C-alpha positions as CSV (number, residue, x, y, z in Angstrom):
1,X,0.0,0.0,0.0
2,X,1.4,3.3,-1.0
3,X,0.8,6.2,1.3
4,X,1.3,8.6,-1.6
5,X,-1.3,7.3,-4.0
6,X,-3.8,9.9,-5.2
7,X,-7.5,9.6,-4.3
8,X,-9.6,7.8,-6.8
9,X,-12.3,10.4,-7.7
10,X,-15.1,10.7,-10.2
11,X,-14.3,12.9,-13.2
12,X,-17.9,13.4,-14.2
13,X,-21.0,14.9,-12.6
14,X,-24.7,14.0,-12.6
15,X,-27.4,16.4,-13.4
16,X,-31.0,15.8,-12.3
17,X,-32.6,13.8,-15.1
18,X,-35.1,11.0,-14.5
19,X,-33.0,8.7,-16.7
20,X,-29.8,9.2,-14.7
21,X,-30.9,10.2,-11.2
22,X,-34.2,8.3,-10.8
23,X,-32.8,6.9,-7.5
24,X,-32.7,10.3,-5.9
25,X,-36.2,11.2,-7.2
26,X,-37.6,7.9,-5.9
27,X,-35.9,8.4,-2.6
28,X,-37.9,11.6,-2.0
29,X,-41.1,9.8,-3.0
30,X,-40.3,7.0,-0.6
31,X,-39.5,9.4,2.2
32,X,-42.9,11.0,1.6
33,X,-44.8,7.7,1.3
34,X,-43.3,6.5,4.6
35,X,-43.8,9.9,6.2
36,X,-40.1,10.1,7.1
37,X,-39.6,13.4,8.9
38,X,-36.9,14.9,11.1
39,X,-34.7,11.9,10.3
40,X,-30.9,11.5,9.8
41,X,-29.9,10.3,6.4
42,X,-26.6,9.2,4.9
43,X,-26.6,9.7,1.1
44,X,-24.0,8.1,-1.1
45,X,-23.6,10.2,-4.3
46,X,-25.0,13.7,-4.2
47,X,-25.2,14.6,-7.9
48,X,-24.5,18.1,-9.0
49,X,-28.2,18.8,-8.5
50,X,-28.1,18.0,-4.7
51,X,-31.7,17.1,-5.0
52,X,-31.9,14.9,-1.9
53,X,-30.3,17.6,0.4
54,X,-32.4,20.4,-1.0
55,X,-35.7,18.4,-0.8
56,X,-35.0,17.1,2.7
57,X,-34.4,20.7,3.9
58,X,-37.9,21.7,3.0
59,X,-40.1,22.6,6.0
60,X,-42.5,19.7,5.3
61,X,-39.6,17.2,5.7
62,X,-36.7,18.6,7.8
63,X,-34.6,15.6,7.4
64,X,-30.9,16.0,8.1
65,X,-28.7,14.7,5.3
66,X,-25.0,13.9,5.2
67,X,-24.0,13.4,1.6
68,X,-20.7,12.3,0.1
69,X,-19.4,12.8,-3.4
70,X,-16.1,11.9,-5.0
71,X,-16.8,14.3,-7.9
72,X,-15.0,17.7,-7.6
73,X,-17.7,19.2,-9.9
74,X,-20.5,18.0,-7.6
75,X,-18.7,19.4,-4.6
76,X,-18.2,22.7,-6.3
77,X,-22.0,22.8,-7.0
78,X,-22.5,22.2,-3.3
79,X,-20.3,25.2,-2.4
80,X,-22.4,27.3,-4.8
81,X,-25.6,26.0,-3.2
82,X,-24.2,26.9,0.2
83,X,-23.4,30.4,-0.9
84,X,-26.7,31.0,-2.6
85,X,-29.0,29.1,-0.2
86,X,-27.5,29.0,3.2
87,X,-30.8,28.0,4.8
88,X,-30.3,24.6,3.3
89,X,-27.1,24.1,5.3
90,X,-29.0,23.6,8.5
91,X,-30.2,20.3,7.2
92,X,-27.7,19.3,4.5
93,X,-24.0,18.8,4.6
94,X,-22.1,17.4,1.7
95,X,-18.5,16.2,2.0
96,X,-15.9,15.5,-0.7
97,X,-14.0,12.3,-0.3
98,X,-13.8,8.6,-0.9
99,X,-16.6,6.8,0.8
100,X,-14.3,3.8,1.3
101,X,-12.2,5.9,3.7
102,X,-15.1,6.9,6.1
103,X,-14.1,7.1,9.7
104,X,-16.7,5.3,11.9
105,X,-15.9,7.5,14.8
106,X,-17.0,10.6,12.9
107,X,-20.4,9.2,11.9
108,X,-23.7,9.6,13.8
109,X,-26.5,7.1,14.0
110,X,-28.7,7.2,10.9
111,X,-32.3,6.5,10.3
112,X,-31.8,6.0,6.5
113,X,-28.8,5.0,4.5
114,X,-28.6,5.1,0.7
115,X,-26.1,2.8,-1.0
116,X,-27.3,3.6,-4.6
117,X,-23.8,3.6,-6.0
118,X,-22.4,0.6,-4.4
119,X,-19.7,-1.0,-6.5
120,X,-19.7,1.8,-9.1
121,X,-16.5,3.5,-8.0
122,X,-14.4,0.9,-6.2
123,X,-11.3,-0.3,-8.0
124,X,-7.5,-0.8,-7.9
125,X,-6.9,2.9,-7.4
126,X,-8.7,2.6,-4.0
127,X,-6.6,-0.4,-3.1
128,X,-3.4,1.7,-3.5
129,X,-4.3,3.6,-0.3
130,X,-6.0,0.9,1.7
131,X,-9.6,1.9,1.1
132,X,-12.4,-0.4,2.4
133,X,-14.3,-2.8,0.2
134,X,-17.9,-2.4,-0.9
135,X,-19.0,-5.1,1.6
136,X,-17.0,-3.3,4.4
137,X,-18.6,0.0,3.7
138,X,-22.1,-1.6,3.6
139,X,-21.4,-3.2,6.9
140,X,-20.0,0.0,8.4
141,X,-23.0,2.0,7.4
142,X,-25.4,-0.7,8.6
143,X,-23.7,-0.7,12.0
144,X,-24.4,3.1,12.0
145,X,-28.1,2.6,11.2
146,X,-30.5,2.5,14.2
147,X,-32.6,-0.7,14.7
148,X,-35.7,-0.2,12.6
149,X,-33.9,2.1,10.2
150,X,-33.7,1.5,6.5
151,X,-30.9,0.8,4.0
152,X,-31.7,1.4,0.4
153,X,-30.1,0.2,-2.9
154,X,-30.7,1.0,-6.5
155,X,-31.1,-2.1,-8.8
156,X,-30.8,0.0,-11.9
157,X,-27.2,1.1,-11.1
158,X,-24.8,0.1,-13.8
159,X,-22.9,-1.9,-11.2
160,X,-25.8,-3.8,-9.8
161,X,-25.8,-6.8,-12.1
162,X,-22.5,-6.7,-13.9
163,X,-20.4,-9.8,-14.4
164,X,-17.5,-8.7,-12.2
165,X,-17.9,-7.3,-8.7
166,X,-21.7,-6.6,-8.8
167,X,-23.6,-4.8,-6.1
168,X,-26.2,-7.6,-6.2
169,X,-23.5,-10.1,-5.1
170,X,-22.3,-7.8,-2.4
171,X,-25.8,-7.4,-1.1
172,X,-26.2,-11.1,-0.9
173,X,-23.1,-11.4,1.2
174,X,-24.2,-8.4,3.3
175,X,-27.7,-9.7,3.8
176,X,-26.3,-13.0,5.2
177,X,-24.0,-11.4,7.7
178,X,-26.3,-8.6,9.0
179,X,-29.5,-8.5,11.0
180,X,-31.6,-7.0,8.1
181,X,-34.8,-7.9,6.4
182,X,-35.8,-7.2,2.8
183,X,-38.9,-5.0,2.8
184,X,-39.2,-5.0,-1.0
185,X,-39.2,-2.6,-3.9
186,X,-40.5,1.0,-4.0
187,X,-40.4,2.4,-7.5
188,X,-36.8,1.7,-8.5
189,X,-35.4,1.2,-5.0
190,X,-34.6,-2.0,-3.1
191,X,-35.5,-1.3,0.6
192,X,-34.2,-3.2,3.6
193,X,-34.9,-2.6,7.3
194,X,-32.4,-3.2,10.1
195,X,-33.9,-5.6,12.7
């Protein structure tokens, strides 16, 4: 492991389009259908639109969101959002970094965790600096989810069903090793509850 390897980051950015960010749109619909209010949410992959953070900050929701992005462009969009709409910051914080380097000691307990982009960004570049695996990050964030809380996945992710290192395979391993139950599908989201 090299201590001087650069961080593996995403060179692109996601805008809010139903075809690309349906998971974020479906999440807000799920939160409303489940009447999730005043909750703590961990959100993997903010998008340049920051839809989840903005929508959760609305008075009718008031969910507190911690989002993470490995895209410099998405983080720059967050800085612009913070400057132009500081009222959102009370309920939404986005950090730039590699999710596979999260420090458990710095994380609160969450009511909802989204792992929509599991297996999309993990590769040899992350190995160079000792980053966690997808299974390890799923386990870490599950341990930081309160009993009765929810963990959500996105089966339409490009990494969900691919031949090598699929999110579906990681979820099967994760499900066997954690006290979780599959709730089912909501729109395009796969929903689990921590027991």
